[in-house]
C-alpha positions in Angstrom: -11.8 -178.9 -48.8 -15.2 -178.5 -50.3 -17.3 -175.5 -49.6 -19.8 -175.5 -46.9 -22.6 -175.3 -49.5 -21.5 -178.5 -51.3 -20.6 -180.5 -48.1 -17.3 -181.6 -46.6 -14.7 -183.3 -48.8 -13.2 -186.8 -48.1 -10.4 -185.5 -45.8 -12.8 -183.4 -43.7 -15.2 -186.4 -43.4 -12.4 -188.6 -42.2 -11.6 -186.0 -39.6 -15.2 -185.7 -38.5 -15.4 -189.4 -38.0 -12.1 -189.5 -36.1 -13.3 -186.8 -33.8 -16.5 -188.6 -33.1 -14.7 -191.8 -32.3 -12.3 -190.0 -29.9 -15.3 -188.5 -28.1 -17.1 -191.8 -27.8 -14.0 -193.7 -26.7 -13.5 -191.1 -24.0 -17.0 -191.3 -22.7 -16.9 -195.1 -22.7 -13.7 -194.9 -20.5 -15.3 -192.4 -18.1 -18.4 -194.6 -17.9 -16.2 -197.6 -17.0 -14.2 -195.8 -14.4 -17.2 -194.0 -12.9 -19.1 -197.3 -12.3 -16.0 -199.4 -11.3 -16.4 -198.8 -7.6 -19.9 -197.5 -7.1 -21.2 -200.9 -5.7 -22.6 -202.8 -4.2 -25.7 -201.4 -5.7 -25.2 -197.9 -6.9 -23.8 -195.3 -4.5 -23.4 -192.0 -6.3 -21.1 -190.6 -3.6 -18.6 -193.5 -3.8 -15.6 -194.1 -5.9 -12.8 -192.4 -7.8 -15.3 -190.1 -9.4 -18.1 -189.3 -6.9 -21.1 -187.2 -7.7 -23.2 -186.9 -10.8 -21.9 -187.7 -14.3 -23.5 -186.5 -17.5 -22.1 -188.2 -20.6 -22.6 -187.2 -24.2 -22.8 -190.5 -26.2 -24.9 -189.8 -29.3 -24.3 -186.1 -29.4 -20.8 -186.3 -31.1 -22.0 -184.9 -34.5 -22.7 -181.6 -32.9 -19.2 -181.3 -31.4 -17.4 -182.6 -34.5 -19.4 -180.6 -37.0 -19.2 -177.3 -35.2 -15.7 -177.4 -33.8 -14.2 -178.3 -37.1 -14.6 -174.7 -38.1 -12.9 -173.3 -34.9 -9.4 -172.6 -33.8 -8.1 -172.4 -30.2 -8.4 -168.6 -30.4 -12.2 -169.0 -30.7 -14.3 -169.5 -27.6 -16.7 -172.3 -26.7 -19.1 -172.3 -23.8 -20.9 -175.6 -23.1 -23.4 -177.3 -20.8 -23.3 -179.8 -17.9 -22.8 -182.4 -20.6 -19.5 -181.0 -22.0 -16.9 -183.7 -22.7 -17.6 -184.1 -26.5 -17.3 -180.3 -27.0 -14.2 -180.0 -25.0 -12.5 -182.8 -26.8 -13.6 -181.5 -30.3 -12.3 -178.1 -29.4 -8.8 -179.5 -28.6 -8.8 -179.5 -24.8 -5.8 -181.4 -23.3 -7.2 -184.9 -22.4 -4.8 -185.5 -19.5 -5.7 -182.2 -17.7 -9.3 -182.7 -18.4 -9.4 -186.2 -17.1 -7.5 -185.3 -14.0 -10.1 -182.6 -13.3 -12.9 -185.1 -13.7 -11.1 -187.3 -11.2 -10.7 -184.4 -8.8 -6.8 -184.4 -8.9 -4.3 -181.6 -8.5 -3.1 -181.8 -12.1 -6.6 -181.0 -13.4 -7.6 -177.9 -15.2 -9.0 -176.4 -11.9 -6.6 -178.3 -9.6 -9.4 -180.8 -9.0 -11.8 -178.2 -7.6 -14.3 -178.0 -10.4 -15.1 -181.5 -11.7 -16.7 -182.6 -14.9 -19.4 -179.8 -15.1 -16.9 -177.0 -14.5 -14.1 -177.4 -17.1 -12.3 -174.1 -17.7 -9.4 -174.0 -20.1 -7.7 -170.7 -21.0 -5.6 -172.4 -23.7 -8.7 -173.2 -25.8 -11.0 -170.6 -24.4 -13.4 -173.3 -23.2 -15.8 -173.2 -20.3 -18.9 -174.9 -19.1 -21.4 -174.9 -16.3 -24.1 -177.0 -14.6 -26.4 -174.0 -14.6 -29.0 -174.1 -17.4 -28.3 -171.6 -20.2 -25.4 -170.1 -18.1 -23.0 -170.3 -21.0 -24.9 -167.9 -23.3 -24.2 -164.6 -21.5 -20.4 -165.3 -21.0 -20.2 -166.1 -24.7 -21.5 -162.6 -25.5 -18.9 -161.1 -23.3 -16.1 -162.9 -25.1 -17.7 -162.0 -28.5 -17.9 -158.4 -27.5 -14.2 -158.4 -26.6 -13.3 -160.0 -29.9 -15.4 -157.4 -31.8 -13.9 -154.4 -29.9 -10.4 -155.7 -30.6 -11.1 -155.8 -34.3 -10.4 -159.6 -34.6 -12.2 -162.2 -36.6 -12.5 -164.5 -33.6 -15.9 -166.0 -32.7 -17.7 -167.4 -29.7 -19.8 -170.5 -29.9 -22.4 -170.9 -27.1 -23.9 -174.4 -26.8 -26.9 -175.4 -24.8 -29.7 -177.9 -24.7 -33.3 -177.5 -26.0 -34.6 -177.2 -22.5 -32.4 -174.1 -21.9 -34.0 -172.4 -24.9 -36.9 -171.6 -22.7 -34.8 -169.7 -20.2 -34.6 -166.0 -20.0 -30.9 -166.0 -20.5 -31.4 -167.6 -23.9 -33.7 -164.9 -25.2 -31.8 -162.0 -23.6 -28.6 -163.2 -25.1 -30.0 -163.6 -28.6 -31.5 -160.1 -28.4 -28.3 -158.4 -27.3 -26.1 -160.3 -29.7 -28.4 -159.3 -32.6 -28.6 -155.7 -31.4 -24.8 -155.4 -31.3 -24.1 -157.7 -34.2 -21.8 -159.8 -32.1 -19.7 -162.7 -33.6 -21.6 -165.4 -31.8 -23.0 -168.8 -33.0 -25.7 -170.1 -30.8 -26.1 -173.8 -30.9 -29.0 -175.8 -29.4 -28.5 -179.6 -28.9 -32.1 -181.0 -29.1 -31.9 -184.5 -27.7 -35.7 -184.6 -27.1 -35.5 -184.7 -23.3 -34.9 -182.0 -20.7 -33.9 -184.5 -18.0 -37.2 -186.5 -18.1 -39.5 -184.0 -19.7 -40.1 -184.4 -23.5 -39.6 -181.3 -25.5 -43.3 -181.5 -26.7 -44.4 -180.9 -23.1 -42.1 -177.9 -22.5 -41.6 -176.0 -25.8 -44.4 -174.3 -27.8 -42.6 -174.4 -31.1 -41.4 -177.5 -33.0 -38.0 -176.0 -33.8 -36.1 -173.5 -31.7 -34.4 -172.3 -35.0 -37.7 -170.5 -35.8 -37.1 -168.3 -32.7 -34.2 -166.6 -34.5 -36.6 -164.7 -36.7 -37.8 -162.7 -33.6 -34.3 -161.3 -33.3 -33.7 -160.7 -37.0 -30.9 -163.3 -37.3 -30.6 -166.5 -39.4 -31.9 -169.7 -37.8 -31.3 -173.3 -39.1 -32.2 -176.7 -37.9 -30.4 -179.9 -38.8 -32.3 -183.1 -38.6 -31.3 -186.7 -38.1 -28.0 -186.0 -36.2 -26.3 -185.7 -39.5 -22.7 -184.6 -39.0 -22.2 -183.6 -42.6 -25.2 -181.3 -42.4 -24.0 -179.9 -39.0 -20.6 -179.2 -40.6 -22.2 -177.3 -43.5 -24.6 -175.3 -41.3 -22.0 -174.4 -38.8 -19.6 -173.4 -41.5 -22.2 -170.8 -42.8 -22.8 -169.5 -39.3 -19.1 -169.2 -38.3 -18.3 -167.6 -41.6 -21.1 -165.0 -41.0 -19.7 -164.3 -37.6 -16.1 -163.9 -38.7 -17.2 -161.5 -41.5 -18.8 -159.2 -38.9 -22.3 -160.0 -40.0 -23.6 -161.0 -36.6 -25.0 -164.0 -34.8 -26.8 -167.1 -36.0 -28.8 -169.8 -34.3 -28.3 -173.4 -35.1 -30.4 -176.3 -33.7 -29.3 -179.9 -34.2 -31.8 -182.8 -33.6 -29.3 -185.1 -31.9 -29.8 -188.1 -29.5 -28.9 -188.9 -26.0 -28.0 -192.6 -26.1 -27.5 -192.9 -22.3 -29.3 -191.5 -19.3 -29.5 -187.9 -18.3 -27.0 -188.8 -15.6 -25.3 -192.1 -14.8 -27.7 -194.1 -12.6 -30.7 -192.8 -14.5 -33.0 -195.8 -15.1 -34.7 -193.9 -18.0 -38.1 -195.4 -17.3 -39.7 -192.3 -18.8 -38.3 -193.0 -22.3 -40.6 -195.1 -24.5 -38.0 -195.2 -27.4 -35.1 -197.0 -25.6 -35.3 -200.0 -27.9 -34.7 -197.8 -30.9 -31.6 -196.0 -29.6 -28.9 -198.5 -30.9 -30.2 -197.9 -34.4 -29.8 -194.2 -34.0 -26.2 -194.3 -32.9 -24.5 -191.8 -35.2 -21.0 -193.3 -35.2 -21.7 -196.7 -36.9 -24.1 -195.0 -39.2 -21.5 -192.5 -40.3 -18.9 -195.3 -40.6 -21.2 -197.2 -43.0 -21.7 -194.0 -45.1 -18.0 -193.3 -45.4 -17.3 -197.0 -46.2 -19.9 -197.0 -48.9 -18.4 -193.8 -50.3 -14.9 -195.4 -50.4 -13.6 -192.9 -47.9 -12.9 -195.4 -45.1 -12.3 -199.1 -44.9 -12.3 -201.5 -42.0 -8.5 -201.2 -41.5 -8.7 -197.4 -41.3 -11.6 -197.6 -38.8 -9.7 -200.0 -36.7 -6.6 -197.7 -36.7 -8.7 -194.7 -35.6 -10.3 -196.7 -32.8 -6.9 -198.0 -31.6 -5.4 -194.5 -31.7 -8.3 -193.1 -29.8 -8.1 -195.8 -27.2 -4.4 -195.2 -26.7 -4.9 -191.5 -26.1 -7.8 -192.0 -23.8 -6.2 -194.7 -21.7 -3.1 -192.6 -21.3 -5.2 -189.7 -20.0 -7.0 -192.0 -17.5 -3.7 -193.4 -16.3 -2.4 -189.8 -15.9 -5.4 -188.8 -13.8 -5.1 -191.8 -11.6 -1.4 -191.1 -10.9 -2.1 -187.5 -10.1 -2.3 -186.6 -6.4 -5.5 -185.8 -4.6 -5.8 -182.1 -3.3 -4.5 -181.5 0.2 -7.6 -180.7 2.4 -5.5 -178.0 4.1 -5.6 -176.1 0.7 -9.3 -176.2 0.3 -9.8 -172.5 0.6 -7.0 -171.6 -1.8 -8.1 -170.0 -5.1 -11.5 -169.1 -3.5 -12.6 -165.5 -3.6 -13.2 -164.3 -0.1 
């Protein structure tokens, strides 16, 4: 493996691509299943997966590049758009999919759904509340520090959440206590339908790190190699006991904020296919002699097999018994 300063080696780059393909294949399957029985028209309350659905197509470089440096002993907190991060961090696809489908074999016995995936095996959690994942990441990082381990917590949120009080309070406390945290901001340009230029006073949230005396770095162009390198520096700093870092990645949301979002507020819709990071990265790796068409086809087929098995598992799992609705609820 090459150092984080010189960029990832060929084996790492193949792994990054493979992770991105698995994440996209999963989201395409969830997209298919989510819309399969929402008609006629679009009824958000109908179907096997009722309710809102936030998919991460386009943001795979963040998950692949950051989570490549983590183990299952490290913690990750994510947003309401969590699937790519959960997959890249090693979450069990069958239990995750069953949870999304609201089935008893899911991570939360079908009670949480896709915005509330909690997995003790990989120390992963997420929430639909904006910036909610930052304070819990501090708690885990504090525990890691007190126990004298080199484990780290990674807290991921969107650029809109960087204007929340929890964001600034968390950066301040993490810097004060030199906690082993890596703060990651996914800047996909839109906070639901509000452009970042209309909500954020600074062009890069990475510059806000200076106010707390910690390193801040922004990665442009959704570049997974650059994300890998920057995340490697931040994770190494945290493991060494040197405290937190802030990393912002300029990524892209290829699909709507939620499924059913017509996206009439986005003037750049026609440009999005050209910004898809997966075919762009495939072309780079092919040009570099790291991948060929046969290898790409094998990776896609393997990803599809895993994902379809997870979907079949979820569909075969039982629905929760309504009489158990109050079980596992704190009274």
